[in-house]
N, CA, C and O of each residue as an XYZ file, in Angstrom:
756
protein
N     -16.169    -17.610      7.707
C     -15.619    -17.224      6.414
C     -14.764    -15.949      6.551
O     -13.714    -15.819      5.921
N     -15.243    -15.011      7.394
C     -14.507    -13.757      7.561
C     -13.079    -14.012      8.044
O     -12.123    -13.488      7.472
N     -12.938    -14.813      9.090
C     -11.616    -15.037      9.678
C     -10.701    -15.816      8.735
O      -9.494    -15.576      8.693
N     -11.274    -16.733      7.991
C     -10.484    -17.466      7.001
C      -9.951    -16.515      5.939
O      -8.768    -16.556      5.600
N     -10.826    -15.659      5.413
C     -10.393    -14.712      4.382
C      -9.415    -13.683      4.937
O      -8.485    -13.272      4.242
N      -9.619    -13.262      6.188
C      -8.686    -12.309      6.802
C      -7.295    -12.930      6.920
O      -6.289    -12.271      6.656
N      -7.246    -14.199      7.318
C      -5.957    -14.897      7.432
C      -5.300    -15.063      6.065
O      -4.101    -14.826      5.914
N      -6.082    -15.467      5.079
C      -5.542    -15.628      3.725
C      -5.077    -14.294      3.151
O      -4.077    -14.237      2.436
N      -5.803    -13.218      3.465
C      -5.407    -11.885      2.992
C      -4.058    -11.496      3.587
O      -3.202    -10.951      2.891
N      -3.870    -11.779      4.878
C      -2.582    -11.484      5.506
C      -1.456    -12.287      4.834
O      -0.387    -11.749      4.544
N      -1.707    -13.565      4.594
C      -0.685    -14.411      3.969
C      -0.365    -13.943      2.550
O       0.796    -13.938      2.140
N      -1.401    -13.548      1.799
C      -1.171    -13.013      0.462
C      -0.421    -11.682      0.543
O       0.502    -11.438     -0.234
N      -0.818    -10.831      1.478
C      -0.138     -9.556      1.663
C       1.322     -9.722      2.038
O       2.141     -8.846      1.763
N       1.650    -10.841      2.664
C       3.031    -11.109      3.085
C       3.962    -11.431      1.919
O       5.180    -11.473      2.096
N       3.409    -11.658      0.737
C       4.252    -11.862     -0.446
C       4.803    -10.503     -0.866
O       4.063     -9.674     -1.397
N       6.060    -10.274     -0.641
C       6.681     -8.998     -0.990
C       7.212     -9.075     -2.417
O       8.222     -9.727     -2.682
N       6.522     -8.403     -3.326
C       6.927     -8.477     -4.721
C       8.280     -7.812     -4.959
O       9.026     -8.241     -5.840
N       8.610     -6.777     -4.195
C       9.934     -6.146     -4.345
C      11.038     -7.150     -4.021
O      12.038     -7.235     -4.733
N      10.850     -7.908     -2.945
C      11.865     -8.880     -2.544
C      11.896    -10.054     -3.522
O      12.969    -10.487     -3.941
N      10.723    -10.568     -3.883
C      10.663    -11.709     -4.792
C      11.244    -11.368     -6.167
O      11.983    -12.163     -6.747
N      10.908    -10.194     -6.681
C      11.433     -9.783     -7.989
C      12.942     -9.572     -7.899
O      13.681     -9.951     -8.808
N      13.395     -8.971     -6.807
C      14.839     -8.772     -6.641
C      15.581    -10.105     -6.613
O      16.613    -10.268     -7.264
N      15.047    -11.045     -5.855
C      15.683    -12.370     -5.791
C      15.660    -13.054     -7.148
O      16.647    -13.658     -7.567
N      14.526    -12.955     -7.830
C      14.383    -13.625     -9.123
C      15.260    -13.053    -10.218
O      15.582    -13.746    -11.183
N      15.649    -11.796    -10.079
C      16.480    -11.157    -11.104
C      17.932    -10.988    -10.660
O      18.741    -10.399    -11.376
N      18.258    -11.508     -9.473
C      19.629    -11.432     -8.992
C      20.020    -10.085     -8.404
O      21.203     -9.811     -8.208
N      19.043     -9.256     -8.127
C      19.327     -7.947     -7.525
C      19.415     -8.082     -6.011
O      18.892     -9.043     -5.446
N      20.067     -7.139     -5.350
C      20.148     -7.199     -3.886
C      18.794     -6.922     -3.244
O      17.909     -6.332     -3.864
N      18.646     -7.349     -2.010
C      17.420     -7.156     -1.234
C      17.137     -5.662     -1.098
O      17.989     -4.925     -0.602
N      15.956     -5.193     -1.528
C      15.659     -3.754     -1.457
C      15.584     -3.233     -0.021
O      15.683     -2.028      0.208
N      15.412     -4.129      0.935
C      15.378     -3.691      2.335
C      16.761     -3.314      2.841
O      16.893     -2.673      3.883
N      17.787     -3.709      2.109
C      19.166     -3.412      2.505
C      19.803     -2.347      1.620
O      20.969     -2.004      1.817
N      19.067     -1.820      0.655
C      19.622     -0.867     -0.306
C      18.638      0.267     -0.555
O      17.449      0.152     -0.255
N      19.145      1.356     -1.104
C      18.299      2.508     -1.388
C      17.689      3.052     -0.111
O      18.394      3.334      0.858
N      16.372      3.196     -0.119
C      15.673      3.705      1.061
C      15.470      2.620      2.123
O      15.078      2.913      3.252
N      15.739      1.369      1.750
C      15.522      0.256      2.676
C      14.083     -0.198      2.724
O      13.697     -0.956      3.615
N      13.291      0.252      1.784
C      11.874     -0.071      1.752
C      11.588     -1.111      0.668
O      12.109     -1.022     -0.444
N      10.756     -2.096      1.005
C      10.375     -3.126      0.039
C       9.114     -2.679     -0.690
O       8.024     -3.194     -0.440
N       9.272     -1.723     -1.588
C       8.132     -1.199     -2.337
C       8.543     -0.715     -3.710
O       9.717     -0.753     -4.075
N       7.552     -0.256     -4.468
C       7.765      0.125     -5.861
C       8.685      1.335     -6.008
O       9.486      1.380     -6.941
N       8.589      2.314     -5.110
C       9.432      3.501     -5.231
C      10.903      3.143     -5.098
O      11.732      3.600     -5.884
N      11.225      2.331     -4.111
C      12.615      1.922     -3.948
C      13.066      1.044     -5.112
O      14.217      1.121     -5.542
N      12.161      0.211     -5.620
C      12.512     -0.611     -6.785
C      12.801      0.264     -8.003
O      13.662     -0.072     -8.816
N      12.093      1.372     -8.132
C      12.367      2.292     -9.234
C      13.787      2.831     -9.117
O      14.509      2.918    -10.110
N      14.179      3.186     -7.915
C      15.541      3.692     -7.693
C      16.595      2.615     -7.960
O      17.634      2.883     -8.562
N      16.309      1.391     -7.500
C      17.313      0.326     -7.533
C      17.340     -0.479     -8.830
O      18.401     -0.920     -9.272
N      16.164     -0.669     -9.439
C      16.092     -1.632    -10.537
C      15.487     -1.084    -11.824
O      15.476     -1.777    -12.842
N      14.990      0.135    -11.796
C      14.428      0.713    -13.008
C      12.921      0.593    -13.104
O      12.266     -0.037    -12.274
N      12.401      1.209    -14.131
C      10.964      1.375    -14.317
C      10.216      0.037    -14.488
O       9.163     -0.161    -13.883
N      10.751     -0.863    -15.296
C      10.049     -2.121    -15.587
C       9.805     -2.926    -14.313
O       8.682     -3.364    -14.064
N      10.840     -3.123    -13.511
C      10.682     -3.922    -12.293
C       9.877     -3.164    -11.234
O       9.195     -3.779    -10.414
N       9.953     -1.849    -11.251
C       9.132     -1.049    -10.331
C       7.654     -1.197    -10.675
O       6.815     -1.301     -9.780
N       7.333     -1.205    -11.958
C       5.931     -1.369    -12.379
C       5.427     -2.762    -12.014
O       4.291     -2.913    -11.565
N       6.264     -3.778    -12.205
C       5.873     -5.135    -11.803
C       5.624     -5.207    -10.296
O       4.671     -5.846     -9.850
N       6.476     -4.556     -9.525
C       6.296     -4.514     -8.072
C       4.999     -3.810     -7.722
O       4.228     -4.297     -6.895
N       4.754     -2.669     -8.345
C       3.535     -1.902     -8.099
C       2.290     -2.729     -8.413
O       1.345     -2.761     -7.625
N       2.292     -3.387     -9.550
C       1.128     -4.197     -9.935
C       0.920     -5.381     -8.993
O      -0.213     -5.686     -8.619
N       2.001     -6.043     -8.612
C       1.886     -7.148     -7.666
C       1.332     -6.692     -6.327
O       0.437     -7.327     -5.769
N       1.872     -5.581     -5.807
C       1.408     -5.065     -4.518
C      -0.038     -4.576     -4.598
O      -0.813     -4.769     -3.662
N      -0.395     -3.953     -5.703
C      -1.772     -3.497     -5.903
C      -2.737     -4.684     -5.935
O      -3.787     -4.650     -5.294
N      -2.385     -5.717     -6.671
C      -3.259     -6.896     -6.803
C      -3.437     -7.641     -5.489
O      -4.507     -8.194     -5.235
N      -2.414     -7.666     -4.656
C      -2.577     -8.388     -3.394
C      -3.471     -7.633     -2.419
O      -3.939     -8.222     -1.444
N      -3.720     -6.359     -2.651
C      -4.733     -5.627     -1.896
C      -6.120     -5.780     -2.506
O      -7.115     -5.876     -1.788
N      -6.177     -5.802     -3.822
C      -7.448     -5.894     -4.536
C      -8.084     -7.278     -4.439
O      -9.281     -7.391     -4.177
N      -7.307     -8.312     -4.645
C      -7.847     -9.677     -4.719
C      -8.624    -10.098     -3.469
O      -9.734    -10.610     -3.613
N      -8.108     -9.912     -2.257
C      -8.882    -10.342     -1.086
C     -10.227     -9.607     -0.945
O     -11.220    -10.190     -0.511
N     -10.239     -8.332     -1.316
C     -11.482     -7.563     -1.245
C     -12.497     -8.111     -2.248
O     -13.679     -8.248     -1.930
N     -12.039     -8.420     -3.443
C     -12.948     -8.968     -4.459
C     -13.473    -10.343     -4.062
O     -14.636    -10.660     -4.310
N     -12.623    -11.157     -3.449
C     -13.081    -12.472     -2.978
C     -14.112    -12.297     -1.866
O     -15.127    -12.993     -1.846
N     -13.857    -11.375     -0.945
C     -14.816    -11.112      0.141
C     -16.150    -10.634     -0.413
O     -17.205    -11.025      0.085
N     -16.112     -9.801     -1.427
C     -17.338     -9.348     -2.092
C     -18.050    -10.523     -2.749
O     -19.269    -10.654     -2.638
N     -17.299    -11.370     -3.426
C     -17.882    -12.509     -4.147
C     -18.568    -13.496     -3.214
O     -19.555    -14.120     -3.601
N     -18.065    -13.649     -1.993
C     -18.692    -14.592     -1.060
C     -19.786    -13.933     -0.226
O     -20.374    -14.574      0.644
N     -20.063    -12.653     -0.488
C     -21.200    -11.995      0.140
C     -20.922    -11.267      1.446
O     -21.860    -10.931      2.168
N     -19.659    -11.017      1.765
C     -19.368    -10.252      2.979
C     -19.711     -8.783      2.754
O     -19.611     -8.276      1.637
N     -20.117     -8.108      3.824
C     -20.502     -6.704      3.684
C     -19.275     -5.807      3.515
O     -18.138     -6.259      3.651
N     -19.524     -4.535      3.218
C     -18.450     -3.611      2.890
C     -17.461     -3.448      4.040
O     -16.255     -3.377      3.803
N     -17.942     -3.388      5.269
C     -17.027     -3.242      6.394
C     -16.134     -4.475      6.538
O     -14.938     -4.346      6.798
N     -16.699     -5.648      6.373
C     -15.888     -6.869      6.433
C     -14.873     -6.906      5.299
O     -13.732     -7.325      5.499
N     -15.276     -6.474      4.122
C     -14.335     -6.396      3.002
C     -13.176     -5.463      3.333
O     -12.022     -5.756      3.018
N     -13.490     -4.343      3.969
C     -12.454     -3.369      4.313
C     -11.483     -3.934      5.352
O     -10.274     -3.728      5.247
N     -12.013     -4.651      6.363
C     -11.127     -5.265      7.359
C     -10.229     -6.319      6.709
O      -9.052     -6.440      7.049
N     -10.792     -7.071      5.782
C      -9.998     -8.082      5.076
C      -8.909     -7.409      4.235
O      -7.776     -7.887      4.181
N      -9.257     -6.308      3.586
C      -8.255     -5.552      2.848
C      -7.154     -5.034      3.762
O      -5.977     -5.048      3.401
N      -7.544     -4.580      4.943
C      -6.555     -4.118      5.919
C      -5.601     -5.248      6.302
O      -4.412     -5.009      6.516
N      -6.111     -6.469      6.389
C      -5.242     -7.615      6.696
C      -4.184     -7.817      5.608
O      -3.044     -8.174      5.903
N      -4.566     -7.589      4.358
C      -3.581     -7.690      3.264
C      -2.500     -6.626      3.419
O      -1.320     -6.896      3.194
N      -2.906     -5.417      3.804
C      -1.931     -4.348      4.020
C      -1.020     -4.693      5.200
O       0.187     -4.460      5.143
N      -1.597     -5.245      6.261
C      -0.779     -5.669      7.407
C       0.253     -6.710      6.975
O       1.389     -6.691      7.447
N      -0.139     -7.612      6.085
C       0.809     -8.584      5.553
C       1.950     -7.907      4.807
O       3.103     -8.328      4.908
N       1.624     -6.851      4.054
C       2.671     -6.119      3.328
C       3.611     -5.407      4.300
O       4.829     -5.411      4.117
N       3.035     -4.798      5.328
C       3.845     -4.061      6.299
C       4.717     -4.986      7.137
O       5.875     -4.682      7.421
N       4.135     -6.133      7.532
C       4.803     -7.078      8.434
C       4.727     -8.486      7.842
O       4.000     -9.335      8.357
N       5.477     -8.737      6.758
C       5.344    -10.006      6.031
C       5.894    -11.205      6.810
O       7.042    -11.214      7.255
N       5.048    -12.193      6.953
C       5.411    -13.424      7.646
C       6.635    -14.079      7.023
O       7.493    -14.604      7.733
N       6.715    -14.050      5.702
C       7.766    -14.777      4.993
C       9.115    -14.052      4.970
O      10.125    -14.640      4.581
N       9.137    -12.788      5.381
C      10.357    -11.986      5.265
C      10.695    -11.285      6.582
O      11.014    -10.097      6.610
N      10.616    -12.050      7.666
C      11.000    -11.582      9.003
C      10.251    -10.327      9.432
O      10.783     -9.510     10.184
N       9.025    -10.172      8.959
C       8.126     -9.086      9.353
C       8.666     -7.696      8.992
O       8.273     -6.698      9.595
N       9.565     -7.641      8.007
C      10.103     -6.359      7.557
C       9.662     -6.130      6.116
O      10.246     -6.665      5.174
N       8.608     -5.314      5.971
C       8.036     -5.093      4.654
C       8.089     -3.645      4.215
O       8.933     -2.864      4.657
N       7.164     -3.312      3.333
C       7.101     -1.972      2.762
C       6.202     -1.048      3.553
O       5.929     -1.272      4.732
N       5.752     -0.012      2.884
C       4.954      1.018      3.556
C       3.472      0.907      3.264
O       2.677      1.629      3.866
N       3.080      0.032      2.366
C       1.678     -0.313      2.191
C       0.859      0.540      1.255
O      -0.347      0.319      1.139
N       1.452      1.499      0.586
C       0.672      2.432     -0.224
C       0.036      1.746     -1.434
O      -1.158      1.919     -1.678
N       0.802      0.981     -2.185
C       0.242      0.317     -3.369
C      -0.780     -0.743     -2.981
O      -1.796     -0.898     -3.659
N      -0.527     -1.470     -1.907
C      -1.484     -2.476     -1.453
C      -2.762     -1.796     -0.978
O      -3.860     -2.290     -1.235
N      -2.625     -0.670     -0.290
C      -3.797      0.104      0.141
C      -4.584      0.619     -1.064
O      -5.814      0.659     -1.035
N      -3.878      1.009     -2.112
C      -4.568      1.455     -3.331
C      -5.394      0.317     -3.928
O      -6.505      0.538     -4.411
N      -4.852     -0.892     -3.895
C      -5.618     -2.045     -4.369
C      -6.854     -2.291     -3.520
O      -7.920     -2.616     -4.044
N      -6.714     -2.138     -2.222
C      -7.864     -2.289     -1.326
C      -8.932     -1.259     -1.675
O     -10.105     -1.603     -1.822
N      -8.529      0.008     -1.809
C      -9.481      1.069     -2.161
C     -10.147      0.801     -3.502
O     -11.342      1.043     -3.666
N      -9.380      0.305     -4.452
C      -9.932     -0.007     -5.769
C     -11.044     -1.044     -5.654
O     -12.054     -0.952     -6.351
N     -10.866     -2.016     -4.792
C     -11.889     -3.035     -4.597
C     -13.081     -2.548     -3.805
O     -14.207     -2.979     -4.051
N     -12.850     -1.657     -2.856
C     -13.929     -1.189     -1.984
C     -14.799     -0.124     -2.629
O     -16.026     -0.218     -2.622
N     -14.151      0.889     -3.186
C     -14.894      2.048     -3.709
C     -14.012      2.754     -4.727
O     -13.119      3.516     -4.360
N     -14.260      2.503     -5.993
C     -13.417      2.980     -7.090
C     -13.200      4.502     -7.053
O     -12.070      4.946     -7.256
N     -14.243      5.323     -6.799
C     -13.991      6.773     -6.756
C     -12.937      7.181     -5.723
O     -12.169      8.112     -5.969
N     -12.886      6.507     -4.582
C     -11.858      6.822     -3.573
C     -10.474      6.456     -4.101
O      -9.510      7.188     -3.876
N     -10.373      5.338     -4.795
C      -9.084      4.946     -5.379
C      -8.659      5.957     -6.443
O      -7.488      6.329     -6.512
N      -9.594      6.399     -7.263
C      -9.266      7.388     -8.293
C      -8.837      8.710     -7.668
O      -7.893      9.346     -8.139
N      -9.528      9.125     -6.606
C      -9.147     10.346     -5.900
C      -7.718     10.224     -5.367
O      -6.923     11.155     -5.493
N      -7.399      9.079     -4.777
C      -6.057      8.864     -4.234
C      -5.004      8.910     -5.337
O      -3.950      9.522     -5.162
N      -5.280      8.272     -6.464
C      -4.314      8.245     -7.566
C      -4.102      9.651     -8.130
O      -2.965     10.055     -8.376
N      -5.188     10.393     -8.334
C      -5.064     11.754     -8.874
C      -4.318     12.651     -7.883
O      -3.429     13.407     -8.276
N      -4.679     12.568     -6.599
C      -3.997     13.387     -5.590
C      -2.519     13.031     -5.520
O      -1.664     13.915     -5.446
N      -2.219     11.735     -5.542
C      -0.816     11.308     -5.502
C      -0.070     11.873     -6.707
O       1.018     12.430     -6.563
N      -0.657     11.728     -7.897
C       0.006     12.169     -9.127
C       0.239     13.677     -9.130
O       1.300     14.137     -9.552
N      -0.735     14.444     -8.667
C      -0.586     15.902     -8.649
C       0.507     16.317     -7.666
O       1.374     17.124     -8.001
N       0.466     15.768     -6.459
C       1.484     16.124     -5.461
C       2.862     15.679     -5.928
O       3.840     16.409     -5.763
N       2.946     14.500     -6.504
C       4.243     14.017     -6.998
C       4.757     14.897     -8.139
O       5.943     15.223     -8.191
N       3.865     15.279     -9.048
C       4.283     16.130    -10.171
C       4.801     17.482     -9.672
O       5.739     18.041    -10.241
N       4.194     17.997     -8.622
C       4.595     19.304     -8.094
C       5.857     19.236     -7.234
O       6.657     20.172     -7.223
N       6.031     18.125     -6.515
C       7.126     18.057     -5.530
C       8.212     17.046     -5.860
O       9.321     17.135     -5.333
N       7.907     16.085     -6.729
C       8.810     14.971     -7.055
C       9.176     14.167     -5.807
O      10.277     13.626     -5.708
N       8.238     14.094     -4.855
C       8.474     13.409     -3.591
C       7.368     12.385     -3.357
O       6.233     12.747     -3.051
N       7.705     11.111     -3.503
C       6.724     10.034     -3.391
C       6.109      9.950     -2.002
O       4.903      9.742     -1.870
N       6.924     10.110     -0.968
C       6.394      9.985      0.392
C       5.373     11.076      0.687
O       4.331     10.796      1.280
N       5.646     12.302      0.289
C       4.702     13.393      0.518
C       3.409     13.137     -0.247
O       2.320     13.376      0.274
N       3.527     12.653     -1.474
C       2.337     12.337     -2.262
C       1.487     11.280     -1.558
O       0.262     11.390     -1.523
N       2.130     10.265     -1.002
C       1.409      9.204     -0.290
C       0.765      9.729      0.983
O      -0.366      9.369      1.309
N       1.487     10.581      1.702
C       0.978     11.118      2.963
C      -0.197     12.074      2.762
O      -1.003     12.266      3.673
N      -0.297     12.661      1.599
C      -1.442     13.534      1.301
C      -2.588     12.729      0.695
O      -3.743     12.919      1.076
N      -2.289     11.843     -0.232
C      -3.338     11.115     -0.964
C      -4.128     10.161     -0.073
O      -5.348     10.058     -0.206
N      -3.451      9.467      0.828
C      -4.144      8.452      1.630
C      -5.216      9.055      2.539
O      -6.360      8.604      2.484
N      -4.904     10.050      3.370
C      -5.958     10.608      4.226
C      -7.023     11.387      3.458
O      -8.142     11.560      3.940
N      -6.674     11.849      2.276
C      -7.630     12.617      1.477
C      -8.851     11.790      1.084
O      -9.909     12.347      0.791
N      -8.711     10.475      1.074
C      -9.840      9.612      0.706
C     -10.867      9.474      1.831
O     -12.010      9.094      1.576
N     -10.478      9.775      3.063
C     -11.365      9.518      4.205
C     -12.662     10.324      4.176
O     -13.713      9.748      4.455
N     -12.656     11.630      3.856
C     -13.941     12.336      3.786
C     -14.890     11.763      2.728
O     -16.098     11.686      2.948
N     -14.340     11.365      1.589
C     -15.171     10.759      0.546
C     -15.768      9.439      1.028
O     -16.946      9.167      0.799
N     -14.963      8.629      1.689
C     -15.478      7.370      2.237
C     -16.524      7.623      3.306
O     -17.527      6.912      3.364
N     -16.311      8.628      4.158
C     -17.289      8.953      5.206
C     -18.629      9.327      4.599
O     -19.682      9.020      5.159
N     -18.588      9.982      3.465
C     -19.806     10.433      2.807
C     -20.468      9.325      1.984
O     -21.687      9.162      2.031
N     -19.669      8.566      1.232
C     -20.223      7.612      0.273
C     -20.164      6.153      0.708
O     -20.991      5.355      0.267
N     -19.224      5.784      1.550
C     -19.068      4.382      1.967
C     -18.704      4.335      3.453
O     -17.640      3.833      3.815
N     -19.589      4.860      4.316
C     -19.237      4.992      5.739
C     -18.931      3.664      6.434
O     -18.238      3.650      7.451
N     -19.437      2.552      5.902
C     -19.147      1.253      6.512
C     -17.657      0.926      6.446
O     -17.143      0.198      7.295
N     -16.971      1.455      5.454
C     -15.546      1.169      5.281
C     -14.656      2.168      6.012
O     -13.434      2.016      6.020
N     -15.255      3.190      6.628
C     -14.462      4.285      7.182
C     -13.539      3.845      8.319
O     -12.360      4.198      8.307
N     -14.024      3.104      9.281
C     -13.180      2.724     10.422
C     -11.960      1.912      9.985
O     -10.841      2.268     10.355
N     -12.130      0.843      9.217
C     -10.927      0.117      8.777
C      -9.983      0.979      7.935
O      -8.764      0.821      8.012
N     -10.540      1.887      7.134
C      -9.685      2.734      6.302
C      -8.993      3.820      7.128
O      -7.912      4.276      6.753
N      -9.591      4.241      8.239
C      -8.886      5.148      9.161
C      -7.700      4.429      9.794
O      -6.617      5.001      9.919
N      -7.904      3.178     10.193
C      -6.801      2.387     10.753
C      -5.706      2.219      9.699
O      -4.522      2.370     10.000
N      -6.099      1.909      8.479
C      -5.140      1.756      7.384
C      -4.347      3.049      7.171
O      -3.130      3.011      6.993
N      -5.035      4.184      7.191
C      -4.374      5.481      7.007
C      -3.373      5.743      8.126
O      -2.255      6.190      7.871
N      -3.771      5.467      9.356
C      -2.857      5.658     10.488
C      -1.613      4.782     10.355
O      -0.503      5.220     10.657
N      -1.804      3.543      9.903
C      -0.657      2.650      9.703
C       0.295      3.191      8.634
O       1.514      3.141      8.797
N      -0.264      3.700      7.555
C       0.574      4.230      6.472
C       1.335      5.469      6.950
O       2.521      5.624      6.659
N       0.653      6.345      7.681
C       1.334      7.528      8.217
C       2.427      7.094      9.196
O       3.532      7.637      9.173
N       2.124      6.127     10.047
C       3.120      5.629     11.004
C       4.331      5.048     10.283
O       5.470      5.292     10.682
N       4.086      4.278      9.218
C       5.206      3.682      8.470
C       6.042      4.746      7.760
O       7.198      4.499      7.415
N       5.463      5.926      7.540
C       6.181      7.026      6.891
C       6.776      8.004      7.915
O       7.167      9.110      7.541
N       6.851      7.626      9.180
C       7.315      8.559     10.207
C       8.741      9.039      9.942
O       9.056     10.199     10.207
N       9.596      8.176      9.431
C      10.954      8.605      9.069
C      10.927      9.602      7.921
O      11.690     10.568      7.908
N      10.046      9.363      6.958
C       9.902     10.298      5.841
C       9.390     11.647      6.337
O       9.820     12.695      5.854
N       8.475     11.619      7.298
C       7.961     12.870      7.865
C       9.086     13.668      8.519
O       9.182     14.882      8.343
N       9.931     12.975      9.274
C      11.072     13.656      9.897
C      11.976     14.267      8.823
O      12.422     15.408      8.944
N      12.236     13.487      7.774
C      13.092     13.992      6.693
C      12.443     15.147      5.940
O      13.124     16.096      5.550
N      11.136     15.073      5.733
C      10.430     16.171      5.073
C      10.536     17.447      5.895
O      10.815     18.518      5.357
N      10.313     17.331      7.191
C      10.384     18.501      8.064
C      11.794     19.073      8.155
O      11.974     20.278      8.328
N      12.791     18.200      8.036
C      14.191     18.637      8.101
C      14.732     19.068      6.732
O      15.859     19.554      6.635
N      13.924     18.889      5.672
C      14.342     19.290      4.333
C      15.336     18.359      3.674
O      16.069     18.772      2.774
N      15.374     17.104      4.108
C      16.337     16.170      3.518
C      15.684     14.935      2.901
O      16.368     13.937      2.672
N      14.385     14.976      2.626
C      13.684     13.856      2.012
C      14.152     13.673      0.573
O      14.428     14.654     -0.118
N      14.243     12.429      0.119
C      14.677     12.122     -1.248
C      13.625     12.570     -2.255
O      12.424     12.420     -2.031
N      14.097     13.119     -3.359
C      13.225     13.535     -4.468
C      13.640     12.771     -5.714
O      14.762     12.273     -5.813
N      12.721     12.688     -6.656
C      13.067     12.097     -7.950
C      13.455     13.190     -8.916
O      13.784     12.907    -10.069
């Protein structure tokens, strides 16, 4: 059951809502415009608030749903976390879109929401505070994601290893943003 759900989570994660919404509304591929990222932040820049929110909700749900299904079939917390990580891997490297996806933050938030709600709330609050202070989405993501790890280590240690891998992947996907942040040329809202 674990491997079946992990595979299905990857396939679900491979549905890029930024790309699908762009195609459905006649907008250009977000991977070729703006920041070149297939995610909600770039959709906000390219298509406005409404389509960005739809992208965010779609990406969040594709992280949440596999975790909830894994819970419903009786898999333990660590297995749920690995399955959630598979959904994030699908978002990062989508099978249906030549393995060029987004950065995984919204999908990771959905995974956290399914695994341990307080960690998801901590991430959302940290993201919102950093974003409000800096107007920089990438910096907010780079601070909020690792900030959840101590809480998980304390309250949900079974999920810690998969969530450390998830955090490393998100930081790796933001490596260009890190370079831009250090050079003082990162995009702000």
